[in-house]
VODRENVEX-933190 format. One record per residue: x, z, y of N, C-alpha, C, O in turn; residue in three letters. Coordinates in Angstrom, 2 decimals. Layout:
N
> X, Z, Y, X, Z, Y, X, Z, Y, X, Z, Y, ALA;
...
//
This chain:
83
> 17.88, 5.66, -3.53, 17.45, 6.49, -4.67, 15.93, 5.96, -4.87, 15.26, 5.31, -4.06, UNK;
> 15.56, 6.39, -6.16, 14.23, 5.65, -6.52, 13.36, 7.06, -6.43, 13.73, 8.17, -6.82, UNK;
> 11.90, 6.63, -5.71, 11.05, 7.64, -5.56, 10.48, 8.06, -6.86, 9.94, 7.22, -7.59, UNK;
> 10.61, 9.65, -7.29, 9.87, 9.80, -8.25, 8.13, 10.17, -7.85, 7.86, 10.98, -6.96, UNK;
> 7.13, 9.48, -8.62, 6.05, 9.80, -8.39, 5.30, 11.02, -9.33, 5.80, 11.26, -10.43, UNK;
> 4.36, 11.61, -8.98, 3.75, 12.55, -9.78, 2.34, 12.27, -9.81, 1.85, 11.50, -8.99, UNK;
> 1.60, 12.86, -10.74, 0.38, 12.74, -11.07, -0.72, 12.81, -9.89, -1.84, 12.31, -9.96, UNK;
> -0.22, 13.51, -8.83, -1.12, 13.68, -7.68, -0.97, 12.75, -6.52, -1.66, 12.64, -5.50, UNK;
> 0.09, 12.10, -6.92, 0.47, 10.92, -5.82, -0.69, 9.87, -5.75, -1.26, 9.47, -6.77, UNK;
> -0.94, 9.54, -4.79, -2.28, 8.65, -4.45, -1.99, 7.04, -4.95, -2.88, 6.25, -5.22, UNK;
> -0.64, 6.78, -5.01, -0.34, 5.43, -5.73, -0.52, 5.53, -6.97, -1.04, 4.56, -7.52, UNK;
> -0.16, 6.65, -7.75, -0.43, 6.64, -9.32, -1.88, 6.77, -9.52, -2.32, 6.18, -10.51, UNK;
> -2.83, 7.50, -8.68, -4.26, 7.63, -8.86, -4.85, 6.12, -8.77, -5.66, 5.68, -9.58, UNK;
> -4.33, 5.43, -7.72, -4.84, 4.12, -7.62, -4.52, 3.35, -8.89, -5.41, 2.77, -9.51, UNK;
> -3.29, 3.36, -9.24, -2.81, 2.34, -10.46, -3.61, 2.86, -11.76, -3.89, 2.05, -12.64, UNK;
> -3.91, 4.00, -11.86, -4.68, 4.66, -13.17, -6.12, 4.04, -12.75, -6.83, 3.56, -13.63, UNK;
> -6.50, 4.06, -11.50, -8.15, 3.40, -11.41, -8.07, 1.92, -11.76, -9.03, 1.37, -12.30, UNK;
> -6.87, 1.20, -11.46, -6.80, -0.15, -11.42, -6.92, -0.42, -13.03, -7.74, -1.25, -13.41, UNK;
> -6.07, 0.30, -14.00, -6.11, 0.03, -15.04, -7.07, 0.20, -15.87, -7.13, -0.49, -16.89, UNK;
> -8.01, 1.19, -15.55, -9.22, 1.65, -16.13, -10.30, 0.63, -15.89, -11.22, 0.48, -16.70, UNK;
> -10.17, -0.26, -14.46, -11.09, -1.19, -14.12, -10.93, -2.41, -14.67, -11.87, -3.20, -14.64, UNK;
> -9.66, -2.76, -15.28, -9.72, -4.04, -15.62, -10.31, -4.34, -16.95, -9.99, -3.71, -17.97, UNK;
> -11.26, -5.42, -16.92, -12.08, -5.31, -18.19, -11.69, -5.75, -19.40, -12.50, -5.58, -20.31, UNK;
> -10.58, -6.31, -19.68, -9.96, -6.80, -20.94, -8.75, -6.94, -20.80, -8.23, -6.90, -19.68, UNK;
> -7.99, -7.16, -22.05, -6.50, -7.48, -21.97, -6.29, -8.85, -21.35, -5.13, -9.20, -21.12, UNK;
> -7.18, -9.56, -21.09, -6.85, -11.02, -20.58, -6.57, -10.91, -18.98, -5.91, -11.77, -18.39, UNK;
> -7.02, -10.00, -18.46, -6.84, -9.76, -16.94, -5.71, -9.13, -16.59, -5.47, -8.02, -17.05, UNK;
> -4.81, -9.78, -15.67, -3.79, -9.28, -15.19, -3.90, -8.71, -13.61, -4.38, -9.27, -12.62, UNK;
> -3.36, -7.57, -13.72, -3.51, -6.69, -11.96, -2.13, -6.40, -11.53, -1.19, -6.29, -12.32, UNK;
> -2.05, -6.29, -10.26, -0.81, -5.88, -9.67, -1.19, -5.06, -8.51, -2.17, -5.41, -7.84, UNK;
> -0.42, -3.86, -8.16, -0.86, -2.80, -7.08, 0.54, -2.97, -6.32, 1.62, -2.76, -6.87, UNK;
> 0.40, -3.39, -4.93, 1.54, -3.25, -4.24, 1.41, -2.26, -3.01, 0.51, -2.31, -2.18, UNK;
> 2.34, -1.46, -3.02, 2.11, -0.38, -1.85, 3.30, -0.74, -0.64, 4.47, -0.94, -0.97, UNK;
> 2.99, -0.78, 0.34, 3.88, -1.19, 1.52, 3.73, -0.03, 2.61, 2.65, 0.28, 3.11, UNK;
> 4.91, 0.56, 2.90, 4.95, 1.43, 4.15, 6.12, 0.91, 4.88, 7.20, 0.57, 4.39, UNK;
> 5.67, 0.88, 6.38, 6.80, 0.31, 7.27, 6.83, 1.42, 8.34, 5.84, 1.84, 8.94, UNK;
> 7.99, 1.81, 8.49, 8.49, 2.83, 9.83, 8.92, 2.14, 10.87, 9.93, 1.51, 10.56, UNK;
> 8.54, 1.97, 12.21, 9.28, 1.46, 13.33, 9.63, 2.64, 14.32, 9.22, 3.80, 14.30, UNK;
> 10.45, 2.04, 15.13, 11.25, 2.78, 16.27, 11.41, 1.78, 17.29, 12.05, 0.73, 17.16, UNK;
> 10.61, 2.26, 18.59, 10.81, 1.08, 19.99, 11.59, 1.87, 20.83, 11.21, 2.99, 21.16, UNK;
> 12.81, 1.32, 21.27, 13.57, 1.77, 22.29, 13.34, 0.90, 23.70, 13.32, -0.33, 23.60, UNK;
> 13.20, 1.39, 24.75, 13.02, 0.56, 25.87, 13.94, 1.28, 27.05, 14.01, 2.49, 27.28, UNK;
> 14.57, 0.26, 27.69, 15.36, 0.62, 28.82, 14.76, -0.42, 29.87, 14.69, -1.64, 29.70, UNK;
> 14.33, 0.33, 31.02, 13.45, -0.54, 32.09, 14.42, -0.24, 33.36, 14.54, 0.93, 33.72, UNK;
> 15.12, -1.27, 34.03, 15.59, -1.01, 35.20, 16.82, -0.08, 35.31, 17.22, 0.55, 36.29, UNK;
> 17.31, -0.14, 34.10, 18.67, 0.91, 33.62, 18.30, 2.04, 33.17, 19.15, 2.81, 32.72, UNK;
> 16.64, 2.48, 33.21, 16.51, 3.82, 32.91, 15.93, 3.83, 31.51, 14.94, 3.12, 31.34, UNK;
> 16.42, 4.56, 30.43, 15.73, 4.51, 29.20, 14.50, 5.28, 29.36, 14.41, 6.27, 30.09, UNK;
> 13.37, 4.71, 28.53, 12.27, 5.38, 28.54, 11.99, 6.15, 27.19, 12.68, 5.86, 26.22, UNK;
> 11.12, 7.04, 27.10, 11.09, 7.87, 25.80, 10.64, 6.83, 24.47, 9.80, 5.94, 24.56, UNK;
> 11.26, 7.12, 23.46, 11.03, 6.42, 22.37, 9.75, 6.57, 21.69, 9.10, 7.62, 21.72, UNK;
> 9.34, 5.36, 20.97, 8.14, 5.37, 20.27, 8.53, 5.13, 19.00, 9.38, 4.27, 18.77, UNK;
> 7.84, 6.05, 17.77, 7.76, 5.50, 16.53, 6.40, 5.19, 15.82, 5.35, 5.68, 16.24, UNK;
> 6.45, 4.50, 14.91, 5.33, 4.19, 14.21, 5.14, 3.96, 12.68, 6.04, 3.36, 12.09, UNK;
> 4.17, 4.34, 12.07, 4.06, 4.18, 10.69, 2.82, 3.48, 10.16, 1.69, 3.85, 10.49, UNK;
> 3.03, 2.51, 9.35, 1.96, 1.53, 8.92, 2.11, 1.57, 7.41, 3.23, 1.53, 6.91, UNK;
> 1.16, 1.65, 6.76, 1.09, 1.73, 5.25, -0.31, 1.18, 4.60, -1.38, 1.48, 5.12, UNK;
> -0.23, 0.34, 3.43, -1.40, 0.07, 3.08, -1.01, -0.33, 1.47, 0.09, -0.16, 0.94, UNK;
> -2.28, -0.93, 0.83, -2.03, -1.26, -0.52, -2.70, -2.64, -0.75, -3.64, -2.94, -0.01, UNK;
> -2.33, -3.42, -1.61, -2.79, -4.66, -1.88, -2.99, -4.67, -3.55, -2.22, -4.12, -4.34, UNK;
> -3.97, -5.28, -3.82, -4.47, -5.52, -5.34, -4.85, -7.17, -5.47, -5.66, -7.85, -4.83, UNK;
> -4.02, -7.49, -6.44, -4.02, -8.88, -6.96, -4.48, -8.77, -8.38, -3.88, -8.02, -9.16, UNK;
> -5.73, -9.63, -8.85, -6.18, -9.65, -10.16, -6.21, -11.45, -10.41, -6.62, -12.28, -9.60, UNK;
> -5.73, -11.68, -11.57, -5.69, -12.91, -12.00, -6.74, -12.72, -13.42, -6.75, -11.74, -14.17, UNK;
> -7.48, -13.78, -13.52, -8.69, -13.97, -14.55, -9.07, -15.15, -14.96, -9.85, -15.76, -14.23, UNK;
> -8.73, -15.63, -15.91, -9.35, -16.77, -16.46, -8.91, -18.00, -15.17, -9.71, -18.77, -14.64, UNK;
> -7.76, -17.93, -14.95, -7.20, -19.09, -14.09, -7.51, -18.80, -12.63, -6.96, -19.43, -11.72, UNK;
> -8.44, -17.82, -12.40, -8.44, -17.61, -10.99, -7.93, -16.12, -10.46, -7.77, -15.10, -11.13, UNK;
> -7.76, -16.29, -9.31, -6.87, -15.04, -8.64, -7.65, -14.48, -7.44, -8.19, -15.26, -6.65, UNK;
> -7.72, -13.14, -7.30, -8.46, -12.48, -6.24, -7.50, -11.49, -5.51, -6.53, -11.04, -6.13, UNK;
> -7.72, -11.17, -4.33, -6.94, -10.23, -3.50, -7.95, -9.43, -2.93, -9.09, -9.78, -2.62, UNK;
> -7.32, -8.11, -2.79, -8.03, -7.18, -1.81, -6.84, -6.09, -1.18, -5.78, -5.83, -1.76, UNK;
> -7.25, -5.54, 0.11, -6.16, -4.89, 0.61, -6.82, -3.86, 1.74, -7.88, -4.08, 2.34, UNK;
> -6.06, -2.83, 1.87, -6.54, -1.92, 2.68, -5.58, -1.07, 3.26, -4.56, -0.95, 2.57, UNK;
> -5.60, -0.44, 4.33, -4.71, 0.52, 4.88, -5.50, 1.84, 4.94, -4.99, 2.71, 5.64, UNK;
> -6.44, 2.07, 4.43, -6.91, 3.38, 4.02, -6.57, 3.93, 2.74, -7.26, 3.55, 1.80, UNK;
> -5.80, 4.61, 2.54, -5.13, 5.22, 1.37, -6.00, 6.40, 0.89, -5.42, 7.09, 0.05, UNK;
> -7.08, 6.75, 1.15, -7.78, 7.93, 1.02, -8.59, 7.47, -0.32, -8.84, 6.28, -0.48, UNK;
> -8.98, 8.44, -1.27, -9.88, 7.93, -2.37, -11.02, 7.05, -1.92, -11.23, 6.04, -2.58, UNK;
> -11.68, 7.27, -1.04, -12.67, 6.41, -0.45, -12.22, 4.92, -0.24, -12.95, 3.96, -0.48, UNK;
> -10.86, 4.86, 0.27, -10.56, 3.49, 0.72, -10.34, 2.56, -0.56, -10.37, 1.33, -0.56, UNK;
> -10.13, 3.34, -1.59, -9.81, 2.51, -2.92, -10.66, 2.83, -4.03, -10.31, 2.84, -5.22, UNK;
> -11.88, 3.11, -3.54, -13.19, 3.31, -4.75, -13.58, 2.19, -5.22, -14.48, 2.16, -6.07, UNK;
//
């Protein structure tokens, strides 16, 4: 099921900032958000250990301008992380 984004969504805010920051129409920009959830289950000597879960998230910006390409990425999804 597709995720519906709202104006308060940090990803929408980042995309808006990226669109405003592009200096001309000749510049192409992309914003990629990645979120990965993991679960680790371990059995040691036949005894199950408590499970562990993890969550990693981040964004990557790619900019193409006049034949050049630049990248930036961060795991800091706060406003300061993408200022």
